[in-house]
One Martini backbone bead per residue (centre of mass of N, CA, C, O) as a GRO file, in nm:
protein
  297
    1MET     BB    1  24.895   7.423  -5.270
    2ALA     BB    2  24.716   7.476  -4.998
    3THR     BB    3  24.762   7.574  -4.688
    4PRO     BB    4  24.676   7.514  -4.388
    5LEU     BB    5  24.532   7.648  -4.130
    6ALA     BB    6  24.638   7.768  -3.827
    7LEU     BB    7  24.531   7.691  -3.523
    8PRO     BB    8  24.482   7.811  -3.226
    9VAL     BB    9  24.616   7.742  -2.920
   10PRO     BB   10  24.492   7.693  -2.626
   11THR     BB   11  24.549   7.882  -2.337
   12ARG     BB   12  24.622   7.891  -2.009
   13GLU     BB   13  24.560   8.085  -1.759
   14PRO     BB   14  24.704   8.197  -1.502
   15ARG     BB   15  24.675   8.191  -1.184
   16ALA     BB   16  24.603   8.384  -0.930
   17VAL     BB   17  24.815   8.468  -0.680
   18THR     BB   18  24.797   8.494  -0.353
   19PRO     BB   19  24.926   8.678  -0.144
   20LEU     BB   20  25.054   8.638   0.167
   21SER     BB   21  24.954   8.906   0.287
   22VAL     BB   22  24.653   8.872   0.223
   23LEU     BB   23  24.614   8.601   0.370
   24ALA     BB   24  24.703   8.704   0.647
   25ARG     BB   25  24.480   8.919   0.677
   26ARG     BB   26  24.240   8.726   0.666
   27ILE     BB   27  24.317   8.554   0.909
   28ALA     BB   28  24.331   8.788   1.112
   29SER     BB   29  24.034   8.880   1.080
   30LEU     BB   30  23.904   8.610   1.164
   31LEU     BB   31  24.034   8.592   1.444
   32LEU     BB   32  23.919   8.860   1.549
   33VAL     BB   33  23.620   8.800   1.518
   34HIS     BB   34  23.617   8.537   1.690
   35ALA     BB   35  23.728   8.667   1.946
   36VAL     BB   36  23.494   8.863   1.991
   37LEU     BB   37  23.268   8.651   2.000
   38ILE     BB   38  23.382   8.484   2.233
   39ALA     BB   39  23.392   8.713   2.439
   40GLY     BB   40  23.088   8.772   2.433
   41ALA     BB   41  22.994   8.487   2.518
   42VAL     BB   42  23.137   8.486   2.791
   43VAL     BB   43  22.998   8.735   2.913
   44ILE     BB   44  22.706   8.616   2.888
   45LEU     BB   45  22.755   8.318   3.024
   46LEU     BB   46  22.891   8.356   3.303
   47PRO     BB   47  22.646   8.404   3.495
   48PHE     BB   48  22.515   8.125   3.440
   49VAL     BB   49  22.750   7.949   3.523
   50TRP     BB   50  22.777   8.065   3.809
   51MET     BB   51  22.494   7.983   3.902
   52VAL     BB   52  22.523   7.676   3.870
   53ILE     BB   53  22.774   7.641   4.050
   54THR     BB   54  22.652   7.768   4.309
   55SER     BB   55  22.412   7.553   4.333
   56ILE     BB   56  22.655   7.318   4.415
   57LYS     BB   57  22.741   7.467   4.665
   58SER     BB   58  22.859   7.538   4.959
   59PRO     BB   59  22.863   7.792   5.181
   60PRO     BB   60  23.173   7.798   5.237
   61GLU     BB   61  23.252   7.811   4.928
   62ILE     BB   62  23.108   8.074   4.849
   63PHE     BB   63  23.281   8.242   5.092
   64ALA     BB   64  23.547   8.192   4.991
   65VAL     BB   65  23.852   8.326   4.916
   66ASP     BB   66  23.919   8.111   4.737
   67PHE     BB   67  23.925   8.024   4.405
   68SER     BB   68  23.661   7.804   4.263
   69LEU     BB   69  23.489   7.665   4.011
   70TRP     BB   70  23.485   7.386   4.139
   71PRO     BB   71  23.355   7.189   4.363
   72LYS     BB   72  23.458   6.994   4.636
   73HIS     BB   73  23.154   6.991   4.748
   74PHE     BB   74  22.863   6.843   4.680
   75SER     BB   75  22.534   7.048   4.713
   76GLY     BB   76  22.286   7.016   4.521
   77ALA     BB   77  22.073   6.853   4.678
   78GLU     BB   78  22.035   7.055   4.910
   79ASN     BB   79  21.963   7.309   4.748
   80TYR     BB   80  21.726   7.197   4.576
   81GLY     BB   81  21.565   7.082   4.812
   82HIS     BB   82  21.527   7.349   4.963
   83ALA     BB   83  21.383   7.502   4.738
   84LEU     BB   84  21.141   7.297   4.704
   85ALA     BB   85  21.049   7.303   5.014
   86LYS     BB   86  21.020   7.635   5.064
   87VAL     BB   87  20.912   7.665   4.760
   88PRO     BB   88  20.680   7.702   4.482
   89LEU     BB   89  20.824   7.657   4.188
   90VAL     BB   90  20.609   7.520   4.014
   91ARG     BB   91  20.401   7.744   4.050
   92PHE     BB   92  20.567   7.972   3.929
   93ALA     BB   93  20.607   7.841   3.651
   94LEU     BB   94  20.305   7.811   3.586
   95ASN     BB   95  20.239   8.109   3.599
   96GLY     BB   96  20.433   8.192   3.373
   97ILE     BB   97  20.302   8.024   3.149
   98ILE     BB   98  20.018   8.141   3.162
   99VAL     BB   99  20.094   8.438   3.113
  100CYS     BB  100  20.261   8.412   2.851
  101LEU     BB  101  20.047   8.265   2.677
  102GLY     BB  102  19.816   8.465   2.710
  103ILE     BB  103  19.961   8.708   2.592
  104LEU     BB  104  20.047   8.586   2.317
  105VAL     BB  105  19.772   8.517   2.197
  106VAL     BB  106  19.651   8.804   2.203
  107GLN     BB  107  19.873   8.948   2.047
  108VAL     BB  108  19.837   8.792   1.781
  109LEU     BB  109  19.529   8.842   1.735
  110VAL     BB  110  19.576   9.158   1.719
  111ALA     BB  111  19.838   9.210   1.534
  112VAL     BB  112  19.783   9.074   1.261
  113PRO     BB  113  19.549   9.252   1.146
  114CYS     BB  114  19.695   9.520   1.182
  115ALA     BB  115  19.943   9.456   1.005
  116TYR     BB  116  19.789   9.391   0.745
  117ALA     BB  117  19.654   9.666   0.710
  118LEU     BB  118  19.927   9.833   0.701
  119ALA     BB  119  20.048   9.662   0.448
  120LYS     BB  120  19.772   9.598   0.233
  121LEU     BB  121  19.592   9.839   0.294
  122ARG     BB  122  19.385  10.107   0.167
  123PHE     BB  123  19.374  10.402   0.376
  124PRO     BB  124  19.301  10.657   0.558
  125GLY     BB  125  19.571  10.704   0.784
  126ARG     BB  126  19.797  10.486   0.776
  127ASN     BB  127  20.058  10.647   0.838
  128ALA     BB  128  19.959  10.761   1.108
  129LEU     BB  129  19.925  10.488   1.250
  130PHE     BB  130  20.220  10.398   1.218
  131THR     BB  131  20.334  10.632   1.384
  132LEU     BB  132  20.193  10.546   1.647
  133VAL     BB  133  20.337  10.279   1.670
  134LEU     BB  134  20.622  10.398   1.697
  135LEU     BB  135  20.554  10.568   1.949
  136GLY     BB  136  20.471  10.321   2.129
  137LEU     BB  137  20.771  10.217   2.165
  138CYS     BB  138  20.835  10.470   2.379
  139ILE     BB  139  20.632  10.338   2.589
  140PRO     BB  140  20.629  10.247   2.898
  141ILE     BB  141  20.473  10.087   3.163
  142GLN     BB  142  20.514  10.322   3.375
  143VAL     BB  143  20.315  10.531   3.262
  144PRO     BB  144  20.023  10.351   3.287
  145ALA     BB  145  20.022  10.219   3.575
  146LEU     BB  146  19.834  10.387   3.758
  147PRO     BB  147  19.561  10.379   3.598
  148LEU     BB  148  19.553  10.071   3.581
  149TYR     BB  149  19.546  10.014   3.883
  150MET     BB  150  19.290  10.178   3.950
  151GLY     BB  151  19.101  10.020   3.761
  152LEU     BB  152  19.143   9.737   3.885
  153ALA     BB  153  19.060   9.818   4.175
  154LYS     BB  154  18.769   9.916   4.108
  155VAL     BB  155  18.689   9.609   3.985
  156GLY     BB  156  18.845   9.377   4.146
  157MET     BB  157  19.132   9.259   3.973
  158LEU     BB  158  19.320   9.194   4.173
  159ASN     BB  159  19.481   8.907   4.200
  160THR     BB  160  19.515   8.824   3.885
  161TYR     BB  161  19.583   8.721   3.573
  162PHE     BB  162  19.457   8.962   3.425
  163ALA     BB  163  19.629   9.184   3.565
  164ILE     BB  164  19.901   9.088   3.438
  165MET     BB  165  19.808   9.086   3.120
  166MET     BB  166  19.645   9.340   3.015
  167PRO     BB  167  19.879   9.559   2.933
  168PHE     BB  168  19.990   9.332   2.690
  169PHE     BB  169  19.781   9.275   2.459
  170LEU     BB  170  19.910   9.530   2.326
  171SER     BB  171  20.159   9.513   2.061
  172VAL     BB  172  20.358   9.722   1.882
  173PHE     BB  173  20.590   9.534   1.809
  174ALA     BB  174  20.417   9.322   1.664
  175ILE     BB  175  20.307   9.506   1.448
  176PHE     BB  176  20.579   9.586   1.330
  177LEU     BB  177  20.691   9.304   1.266
  178PHE     BB  178  20.451   9.201   1.083
  179ARG     BB  179  20.455   9.432   0.882
  180GLN     BB  180  20.737   9.370   0.767
  181PHE     BB  181  20.655   9.089   0.663
  182PHE     BB  182  20.397   9.164   0.487
  183LYS     BB  183  20.540   9.349   0.280
  184GLY     BB  184  20.678   9.080   0.135
  185TYR     BB  185  20.417   8.985   0.039
  186PRO     BB  186  20.249   8.880  -0.224
  187ASP     BB  187  19.998   9.041  -0.405
  188GLU     BB  188  19.902   8.818  -0.603
  189ILE     BB  189  19.784   8.621  -0.394
  190ILE     BB  190  19.573   8.814  -0.279
  191GLN     BB  191  19.424   8.875  -0.545
  192ALA     BB  192  19.346   8.581  -0.604
  193ALA     BB  193  19.177   8.544  -0.346
  194ARG     BB  194  18.971   8.766  -0.412
  195LEU     BB  195  18.872   8.638  -0.683
  196ASP     BB  196  18.771   8.372  -0.516
  197GLY     BB  197  18.606   8.515  -0.255
  198MET     BB  198  18.778   8.604  -0.031
  199SER     BB  199  18.821   8.728   0.260
  200GLU     BB  200  19.024   8.905   0.462
  201PHE     BB  201  19.011   8.708   0.697
  202GLU     BB  202  19.091   8.455   0.532
  203ILE     BB  203  19.358   8.558   0.422
  204VAL     BB  204  19.502   8.591   0.689
  205TRP     BB  205  19.447   8.291   0.830
  206ARG     BB  206  19.491   8.097   0.554
  207ILE     BB  207  19.755   8.244   0.407
  208VAL     BB  208  19.948   8.437   0.570
  209VAL     BB  209  20.006   8.302   0.848
  210PRO     BB  210  20.143   8.027   0.754
  211SER     BB  211  20.399   8.214   0.645
  212ALA     BB  212  20.451   8.361   0.953
  213TRP     BB  213  20.601   8.174   1.162
  214PRO     BB  214  20.880   8.304   1.196
  215ALA     BB  215  20.772   8.572   1.315
  216ILE     BB  216  20.612   8.446   1.549
  217ALA     BB  217  20.852   8.303   1.682
  218ALA     BB  218  21.021   8.553   1.735
  219PHE     BB  219  20.808   8.697   1.911
  220ALA     BB  220  20.769   8.473   2.122
  221VAL     BB  221  21.048   8.501   2.247
  222PHE     BB  222  21.029   8.793   2.333
  223SER     BB  223  20.770   8.768   2.505
  224PHE     BB  224  20.846   8.540   2.698
  225VAL     BB  225  21.099   8.671   2.822
  226ALA     BB  226  20.979   8.940   2.919
  227HIS     BB  227  20.737   8.812   3.104
  228TRP     BB  228  20.906   8.618   3.276
  229ASN     BB  229  21.103   8.873   3.384
  230ASP     BB  230  20.880   9.029   3.510
  231LEU     BB  231  20.839   9.256   3.804
  232TYR     BB  232  20.691   9.525   3.818
  233TRP     BB  233  20.385   9.454   3.771
  234PRO     BB  234  20.341   9.214   3.969
  235LEU     BB  235  20.427   9.380   4.224
  236ILE     BB  236  20.165   9.561   4.212
  237VAL     BB  237  19.910   9.332   4.162
  238ILE     BB  238  20.067   9.120   4.356
  239SER     BB  239  20.024   8.932   4.690
  240ASP     BB  240  19.995   8.640   4.601
  241THR     BB  241  20.184   8.359   4.600
  242ASN     BB  242  20.006   8.175   4.399
  243LEU     BB  243  20.050   8.422   4.160
  244ALA     BB  244  20.342   8.416   4.121
  245THR     BB  245  20.599   8.488   3.945
  246PRO     BB  246  20.920   8.412   3.920
  247PRO     BB  247  21.045   8.684   4.023
  248LEU     BB  248  20.847   8.718   4.262
  249GLY     BB  249  20.910   8.447   4.396
  250MET     BB  250  21.210   8.508   4.446
  251MET     BB  251  21.157   8.743   4.637
  252PHE     BB  252  21.002   8.588   4.851
  253PHE     BB  253  21.229   8.384   4.906
  254ALA     BB  254  21.453   8.589   4.988
  255ASP     BB  255  21.290   8.723   5.229
  256ALA     BB  256  21.160   8.458   5.392
  257GLU     BB  257  21.353   8.180   5.359
  258SER     BB  258  21.676   8.197   5.288
  259GLY     BB  259  21.840   8.450   5.317
  260SER     BB  260  22.191   8.352   5.289
  261ASN     BB  261  22.114   8.113   5.081
  262TYR     BB  262  22.268   8.102   4.781
  263GLY     BB  263  22.236   7.813   4.688
  264ALA     BB  264  21.923   7.810   4.684
  265LEU     BB  265  21.882   8.057   4.507
  266THR     BB  266  22.036   7.949   4.252
  267ALA     BB  267  21.865   7.698   4.223
  268ALA     BB  268  21.599   7.842   4.170
  269ALA     BB  269  21.702   8.009   3.927
  270THR     BB  270  21.772   7.767   3.749
  271MET     BB  271  21.483   7.643   3.733
  272LEU     BB  272  21.353   7.918   3.615
  273THR     BB  273  21.549   7.932   3.354
  274ALA     BB  274  21.516   7.667   3.190
  275PRO     BB  275  21.258   7.728   3.014
  276LEU     BB  276  21.394   7.946   2.839
  277VAL     BB  277  21.612   7.771   2.712
  278LEU     BB  278  21.420   7.560   2.587
  279ALA     BB  279  21.254   7.756   2.414
  280PHE     BB  280  21.489   7.857   2.240
  281LEU     BB  281  21.591   7.582   2.133
  282PHE     BB  282  21.318   7.511   1.993
  283ALA     BB  283  21.305   7.822   1.829
  284ARG     BB  284  21.575   7.911   1.686
  285ARG     BB  285  21.527   7.880   1.381
  286ARG     BB  286  21.272   8.059   1.359
  287PHE     BB  287  21.397   8.304   1.491
  288ILE     BB  288  21.614   8.360   1.277
  289ASP     BB  289  21.422   8.376   1.036
  290GLY     BB  290  21.248   8.611   1.144
  291ILE     BB  291  21.473   8.822   1.167
  292THR     BB  292  21.567   8.816   0.863
  293MET     BB  293  21.275   8.856   0.721
  294THR     BB  294  21.206   9.143   0.882
  295GLY     BB  295  21.478   9.327   0.931
  296ILE     BB  296  21.572   9.266   1.227
  297LYS     BB  297  21.904   9.365   1.366
   0.00000   0.00000   0.00000
């Protein structure tokens, strides 16, 4: 009688135990990375925290020799009330919103078709045009400032919203950013839309743009912050206080009204900085998505 074959009994391989030295190095590297990130966050946030704290301090505490982070006597009501009473902060903020939104709308309307053409259309000179776009990133506003000012003065357009916005209607950075995003858009979808009889204009605005909201949101944050904080160009073309943008309004306030009242100055700066913080918090998720999807690191 034949004996049955003995089947091998499966045995579990022992798990590899991570040495304590390797685990310790991993923990140390994580602690080091987080320590560096926390230190960077503190360095970035400290001026804003100091601004807010100074805005609620009384003048003697601001210039006191002994250091105190939190005020002993709360003077926020006086500082903020003085800032609102002496200078039209709401008007400055409204001017900033009008200028930033106007610039952003025109920038997107101009940059999206240009970026789509550079990314998806084949035509002679496309690479040369993209090279010019990259070179345009190297030209600051100070270079064409004088001829632009002379042209606006010649046609009587100084002291207008258009004078503040006009030099920024064409954004080469927006073209570059959207072009990087459109390069990754599937060509099959565009070819199918062409076979269905859609024009290139319809493809851009009805198919491509709805999927590009992360990139648009990322650029919107860049554009809004840059033009909200811009002082150089409004200082050149604006002399009317009613048209002053937030930085220019702060300069008028510091020169004419506040003197050495740094509590009122920081209170005004806090109120004019708040819209930027709210705008970023509102668009932070799409901003991060747009940065990662376009490859801008």
